[in-house]
Structures are given as structure tokens and as C-alpha cells.
C-alpha positions as CSV (number, residue, x, y, z in Angstrom):
1,X,34.8,12.0,-12.6
2,X,34.2,10.0,-9.4
3,X,37.2,9.1,-7.3
4,X,37.8,5.4,-6.8
5,X,38.7,3.9,-3.4
6,X,40.5,0.6,-3.0
7,X,38.8,-2.1,-0.9
8,X,42.1,-2.4,0.9
9,X,41.2,0.9,2.6
10,X,39.5,-1.2,5.3
11,X,42.7,-3.1,6.2
12,X,44.4,-0.4,8.3
13,X,41.2,-0.1,10.4
14,X,41.2,-3.8,11.1
15,X,44.9,-3.8,11.8
16,X,44.6,-0.9,14.2
17,X,41.9,-2.7,16.1
18,X,44.1,-5.8,16.4
19,X,47.0,-3.7,17.7
20,X,44.9,-2.0,20.3
21,X,43.1,-5.2,21.4
22,X,43.0,-6.3,25.0
23,X,43.5,-9.9,26.1
24,X,41.0,-12.1,24.3
25,X,38.5,-14.5,25.8
26,X,36.4,-17.4,24.6
27,X,33.7,-16.6,22.1
28,X,30.5,-16.5,24.2
29,X,27.3,-16.6,22.2
30,X,25.3,-15.3,25.1
31,X,27.0,-11.9,24.9
32,X,24.9,-9.1,23.3
33,X,27.8,-8.4,20.9
34,X,28.0,-12.0,19.7
35,X,26.5,-10.7,16.4
36,X,27.7,-7.8,14.2
37,X,25.7,-4.6,14.0
38,X,22.2,-4.8,12.5
39,X,23.2,-3.6,9.0
40,X,25.8,-6.3,8.5
41,X,24.3,-9.3,6.7
42,X,25.7,-12.9,6.8
43,X,27.9,-12.0,9.8
44,X,27.7,-15.4,11.6
45,X,27.4,-19.1,11.2
46,X,25.5,-21.8,13.2
47,X,26.3,-25.1,14.7
48,X,24.9,-28.3,13.2
49,X,21.1,-28.6,13.5
50,X,20.5,-25.0,14.4
51,X,17.9,-22.8,12.7
52,X,17.5,-19.0,12.7
53,X,14.5,-17.0,11.5
54,X,14.8,-13.3,11.0
55,X,12.7,-10.2,10.1
56,X,14.3,-6.9,9.3
57,X,13.1,-3.5,8.2
58,X,15.3,-1.0,6.5
59,X,14.4,2.6,5.5
60,X,16.6,4.9,3.5
61,X,16.1,8.5,2.5
62,X,17.9,10.3,-0.4
63,X,17.6,14.1,-0.5
64,X,19.3,16.6,-2.8
65,X,21.5,16.0,-5.8
66,X,25.3,15.6,-6.0
67,X,27.7,15.9,-8.9
68,X,31.0,14.3,-7.7
69,X,31.3,15.5,-4.1
70,X,29.5,18.9,-4.8
71,X,25.9,19.7,-4.2
72,X,24.0,20.7,-7.3
73,X,20.9,22.9,-7.3
74,X,17.8,21.8,-9.1
75,X,17.9,25.0,-11.2
76,X,21.3,23.8,-12.5
77,X,19.8,20.5,-13.5
78,X,16.8,21.7,-15.4
79,X,16.6,23.3,-18.8
80,X,17.3,25.8,-20.3
81,X,20.8,25.3,-18.9
82,X,23.0,23.6,-21.6
83,X,23.2,19.8,-21.3
84,X,20.4,19.6,-18.7
85,X,17.1,17.9,-18.3
86,X,13.3,18.4,-18.4
87,X,12.9,16.7,-15.1
88,X,15.0,16.5,-11.8
89,X,14.5,14.2,-8.9
90,X,14.5,15.9,-5.5
91,X,13.9,13.2,-2.9
92,X,13.6,9.4,-2.7
93,X,12.4,7.2,0.2
94,X,12.7,3.5,0.2
95,X,11.4,0.9,2.7
96,X,12.4,-2.7,2.6
97,X,10.9,-5.7,4.6
98,X,13.3,-8.6,4.7
99,X,12.5,-12.2,5.7
100,X,15.4,-14.5,6.3
101,X,16.1,-18.1,7.2
102,X,19.3,-20.0,8.1
103,X,20.0,-23.7,8.7
104,X,23.2,-25.5,9.5
105,X,23.4,-29.1,8.1
106,X,26.9,-29.3,9.5
107,X,29.1,-27.3,11.8
108,X,31.0,-26.0,8.8
109,X,28.2,-25.1,6.5
110,X,25.2,-22.8,7.1
111,X,22.6,-22.4,4.4
112,X,20.6,-19.2,4.1
113,X,17.8,-17.6,2.1
114,X,16.3,-14.1,2.1
115,X,13.3,-12.5,0.4
116,X,12.4,-8.8,0.5
117,X,9.4,-6.6,-0.2
118,X,10.2,-3.0,-1.4
119,X,8.3,0.3,-1.3
120,X,9.8,3.2,-3.2
121,X,8.7,6.8,-3.6
122,X,10.5,9.5,-5.6
123,X,9.6,13.2,-5.9
124,X,10.4,15.3,-9.0
125,X,10.2,18.9,-10.3
126,X,9.9,19.8,-14.0
127,X,11.5,22.6,-16.1
128,X,7.9,24.0,-16.5
129,X,7.6,24.5,-12.7
130,X,5.5,21.5,-12.0
131,X,6.0,18.7,-9.4
132,X,5.0,15.0,-9.4
133,X,5.8,11.8,-7.6
134,X,6.1,8.1,-8.7
135,X,6.0,5.0,-6.5
136,X,6.5,1.3,-6.8
137,X,6.1,-1.6,-4.5
138,X,6.5,-5.4,-4.6
139,X,8.8,-8.4,-4.3
140,X,12.5,-7.7,-4.8
141,X,15.2,-10.2,-5.8
142,X,15.5,-13.3,-3.6
143,X,19.0,-14.4,-2.5
144,X,20.1,-17.9,-1.6
145,X,23.5,-19.2,-0.6
146,X,25.8,-20.5,2.1
147,X,28.3,-19.5,4.7
148,X,31.4,-21.8,5.1
149,X,33.2,-21.7,8.4
150,X,37.0,-21.3,8.0
151,X,37.9,-21.3,11.6
152,X,36.1,-21.1,15.0
153,X,38.4,-21.0,18.0
154,X,38.2,-19.6,21.5
155,X,38.3,-15.9,20.7
156,X,37.7,-15.5,17.0
157,X,36.0,-16.9,13.9
158,X,35.9,-16.4,10.2
159,X,33.9,-17.6,7.2
160,X,33.3,-17.1,3.5
161,X,30.0,-16.2,1.9
162,X,28.9,-17.5,-1.5
163,X,25.5,-17.2,-3.0
164,X,23.2,-16.3,-5.9
165,X,20.7,-13.5,-6.3
166,X,17.6,-14.6,-8.2
167,X,15.8,-12.1,-10.6
168,X,12.4,-12.3,-8.9
169,X,11.9,-8.5,-8.6
170,X,10.1,-6.7,-11.4
171,X,12.0,-4.5,-13.9
172,X,8.8,-3.5,-15.8
173,X,7.4,-1.0,-13.3
174,X,5.5,1.8,-14.9
175,X,3.9,5.1,-13.7
176,X,2.2,8.3,-14.9
177,X,4.5,11.3,-15.5
178,X,3.6,14.7,-16.9
179,X,5.1,13.7,-20.3
180,X,3.0,10.4,-20.5
181,X,-0.3,11.5,-18.8
182,X,-2.8,10.0,-18.8
183,X,-0.9,6.9,-19.8
184,X,1.7,5.0,-17.8
185,X,5.3,4.8,-19.0
186,X,8.4,2.8,-18.1
187,X,10.0,4.2,-14.9
188,X,13.8,4.8,-14.6
189,X,16.3,2.4,-13.1
190,X,16.1,3.4,-9.4
191,X,12.3,2.8,-9.3
192,X,12.5,-0.8,-10.4
193,X,12.1,-3.5,-7.8
194,X,14.8,-5.9,-9.0
195,X,17.8,-6.3,-11.3
196,X,16.4,-8.7,-13.8
197,X,19.7,-10.6,-13.8
198,X,21.2,-13.4,-11.9
199,X,24.1,-12.2,-9.6
200,X,27.0,-13.8,-7.8
201,X,27.4,-12.7,-4.2
202,X,30.8,-13.5,-2.4
203,X,32.4,-12.3,0.8
204,X,34.6,-12.8,3.8
205,X,33.8,-12.1,7.4
206,X,36.1,-12.0,10.5
207,X,35.1,-11.6,14.2
208,X,37.3,-11.3,17.3
209,X,36.2,-11.2,21.0
210,X,37.9,-9.7,24.0
211,X,37.0,-9.4,27.7
212,X,35.2,-6.1,27.4
213,X,34.7,-5.5,23.7
214,X,34.7,-7.1,20.2
215,X,35.5,-6.1,16.7
216,X,35.1,-7.5,13.2
217,X,35.3,-6.8,9.5
218,X,33.6,-7.9,6.3
219,X,34.3,-7.6,2.6
220,X,31.6,-8.4,0.0
221,X,31.2,-8.2,-3.8
222,X,28.2,-8.5,-6.0
223,X,28.5,-9.1,-9.8
224,X,25.6,-9.3,-12.2
225,X,26.0,-12.4,-14.5
226,X,23.8,-11.6,-17.5
227,X,21.9,-8.9,-19.3
228,X,18.3,-8.8,-18.4
229,X,15.4,-9.0,-20.8
230,X,15.4,-5.1,-21.1
231,X,19.0,-5.3,-22.4
232,X,21.0,-4.0,-19.5
233,X,22.6,-5.2,-16.3
234,X,23.4,-3.3,-13.1
235,X,27.0,-2.4,-12.2
236,X,29.1,-4.4,-9.9
237,X,29.1,-3.4,-6.2
238,X,31.8,-3.7,-3.6
239,X,31.4,-3.2,0.2
240,X,33.9,-3.2,3.0
241,X,32.9,-2.7,6.6
242,X,34.7,-2.6,10.0
243,X,33.1,-2.3,13.4
244,X,33.7,-2.4,17.2
245,X,31.1,-3.2,19.9
246,X,31.1,-3.0,23.7
247,X,28.6,-4.7,26.1
248,X,27.3,-2.2,28.6
249,X,25.1,-4.7,30.4
250,X,24.7,-8.5,30.4
251,X,22.0,-8.1,27.7
252,X,22.8,-4.8,25.9
253,X,25.7,-3.7,23.7
254,X,26.6,-0.6,21.6
255,X,28.5,-0.6,18.3
256,X,30.2,1.8,15.9
257,X,30.9,1.0,12.3
258,X,32.4,2.4,9.1
259,X,31.1,1.1,5.7
260,X,32.6,1.8,2.3
261,X,30.6,1.1,-0.9
262,X,31.6,1.5,-4.5
263,X,29.2,0.7,-7.4
264,X,29.6,0.9,-11.2
265,X,27.5,2.3,-13.9
266,X,24.8,0.3,-15.7
267,X,26.0,-1.8,-18.6
268,X,23.6,-1.5,-21.6
269,X,20.4,0.5,-21.6
270,X,16.6,0.1,-21.4
271,X,15.3,1.3,-24.9
272,X,12.0,2.5,-23.3
273,X,13.8,5.2,-21.3
274,X,14.8,8.6,-22.6
275,X,18.1,9.5,-21.0
276,X,17.8,13.1,-22.2
277,X,14.6,13.6,-20.1
278,X,15.9,12.8,-16.6
279,X,19.3,11.8,-15.2
280,X,17.8,8.7,-13.4
281,X,17.2,7.3,-16.9
282,X,20.8,7.7,-18.0
283,X,22.8,4.4,-17.4
284,X,26.1,6.3,-17.5
285,X,25.1,8.3,-14.4
286,X,24.5,5.5,-11.8
287,X,28.0,4.9,-10.4
288,X,29.2,6.2,-7.0
289,X,31.2,5.8,-3.9
290,X,29.9,6.3,-0.3
291,X,31.4,6.0,3.2
292,X,28.8,5.7,6.0
293,X,29.3,5.9,9.8
294,X,26.9,3.7,11.8
295,X,25.9,3.6,15.4
296,X,24.0,0.6,16.7
297,X,22.5,-1.3,19.6
298,X,22.0,-5.1,20.2
299,X,19.7,-6.5,22.9
300,X,19.3,-10.3,23.6
301,X,17.2,-12.3,25.9
302,X,18.9,-14.7,28.3
303,X,19.4,-17.8,26.0
304,X,17.8,-21.0,27.1
305,X,19.3,-24.4,26.3
306,X,17.7,-24.4,22.8
307,X,16.5,-20.9,21.9
308,X,17.6,-17.3,21.8
309,X,16.1,-14.0,20.7
310,X,17.8,-10.8,19.5
311,X,16.7,-7.3,18.7
312,X,19.0,-4.8,17.0
313,X,19.0,-1.4,15.4
314,X,21.6,0.6,13.5
315,X,21.5,4.2,12.1
316,X,23.9,5.2,9.3
317,X,24.7,8.5,7.8
318,X,27.2,9.4,5.0
319,X,30.5,11.0,5.9
320,X,31.6,11.0,2.2
321,X,29.8,10.7,-1.1
322,X,31.2,10.9,-4.6
323,X,28.6,10.3,-7.3
324,X,28.5,10.4,-11.1
325,X,25.9,13.1,-11.2
326,X,23.6,14.7,-11.1
327,X,22.5,11.9,-8.8
328,X,20.5,11.9,-5.6
329,X,22.7,11.7,-2.5
330,X,21.9,9.5,0.5
331,X,20.8,11.4,3.7
332,X,20.5,8.5,6.2
333,X,19.3,4.9,6.6
334,X,18.0,2.9,9.6
335,X,18.0,-0.9,10.0
336,X,15.8,-2.7,12.5
337,X,16.3,-6.4,13.0
338,X,14.8,-9.3,15.0
339,X,16.2,-12.8,15.1
340,X,15.0,-16.1,16.7
341,X,17.4,-19.0,16.9
342,X,16.5,-22.6,17.9
């Protein structure tokens, strides 16, 4: 059984940063650490009339299976071991292209939208000694929403995030497997491009700036609102994150971050999937908890009166994983981001 972690676990981290903080200064948008690390979404608001366009690319690799916190060998997943499967996944690679736009009709409210394009590949082995791969690619779920500024003073700011995820990504992706060849069959849950459901996104973000460094924290939740047309909905997901950043030149800053995620099992089931064939088709084996450590860099151009440009990157690797398994564990992820404001 997977151990649960309270979202309040991030509070001591934020409190410690506040205690150790040096004298604060005015929030300076020309600083390279004016934005959170690249992997933090919806981290800032804009002033009235401002636009921001962004392009990001995220790649994630999953390698090896876990049951709880323990590694589990492929031979222990495959038949003829009791209670095991005909097929075991060994590796998954996902790439995601993200296009985003933000606009502030008022100083308090910033509207935003994001679309993504996903490429996914998964490698498998079979109990008969064979190997095969499946892949999918296409548009994922589109998200729309707004950031509402709670306070914006000399050295700190905070806002809430409220939005909706739209079921634009396919949940009908098929592929050829040894059991279906030469025909295609419905692929398991991790290979689908979307959720098939509307989802509510909500969160809170806080930033504070000091003379030689800055820090911040964010808490987010995502809840699927309805069963999709294949009679299931993805489990709720909670994320808590805390970071610190330090400018090392006028245009360049470095950051460190901890991120905690917890997600639940799938509710319902796709009748086209055989949960006895492979664990990725079992809706009761999708939950997990993960803590990642991230290291990032932000670089900005010298802002003109009306425009600014930012490049950012962040690498994350797990320091703790506890999965309802067997389930593929995450090896690492990398986020690259570009932003143009005007």
C-alpha cells in the first residue's frame, strides 16, 4: 500500500525560508529570478494590457518498475509467477510541446490558455520472451483559466489560479500488440493523449524577493469532473512545490526546487482493456506519490520599455517514489521554456 503524504509537508520548507530570509527589496521584474523555475506553471501575473506568449518543451523518461518503494524485476511481473501478467512495460519516453498565451485585462486578473502536443513511446517484454513497442502522438487536453492577484507589494506577491481542462486529447488511441497482430487494439491508460473528462484546476502561488535571492511556493490540485465516454475518469492529483533562486549575474539566475506530487487510482474502467494482460491496463494500479528535486537556470534579455524575453531550463530527478505497482518509475524529466512579453 502506497504511503500518503500531506500537502502540508511543504509548509515547513516555506516557513524555514522565511525565517532565514535576508532584508527584502522591491519586486524587480528585470531580475532573472523574477519568474519561478521553468517547471512551475502559472507562477506570475501581469499588469493591465500586457501579453505573454510562450513555447515550452518537456521530456520525461520512465525506466524500470516499482511496487511501493521497491524495485521489481521483469521476471517477477511476468507469468508463470502467481498473480502476474503476460506483458510487462520496461521503459516509457514522453515528449510534450506546449504553446501558451496570457493576457491581463486588469491589474488583478490575468487570463491564460495552453495547448500541448504529445509524443509517447513505451517498450514492453512478453512472458514468451518477445519484445515490442507502442507509440502515440497528437493533441492533448487544452487548459484555460485565470490568475487572480491577491496582493502585490514591494517585496512579495501572491495569486490564486482557477481554470478548466478541456477533453481535447484522444482516449481512443490504438496500436498493434503481439496479442492483437495484425490488428490494432485499444492501448492502456498511459498511452492515451488526454483524459476524456473536464477537469477543475485550482492553486495558490506565493513569491518573495530579497536583495540577493528569492523564494516561492505553490500548491495545486486537479480534479476530474465527469466520467469520459469510455466509462472512467483519471484520479485526482495534488502538487506542492517550494523553490529558492539566486541571481549570479544581472541576466542569469540559478534555482533549486522540491516538488511533491500525489495522484489517485482511476475511477471506473475501459471495458476494451484486459487488466489481467498488463498492469498498465489495471485502473487500480495507477496511483502514486513522488518527490522530485529540481535544478534550474533562468536567463533574460535586458527589458525594453515594452518587451522582454526569457529562456529557462530545469532538470528534475526523483528522490522518493511510492507507487501502486507494478508501475513504471520516473527516471528524470527536463523542461525547456521560452517566453516573450509585450
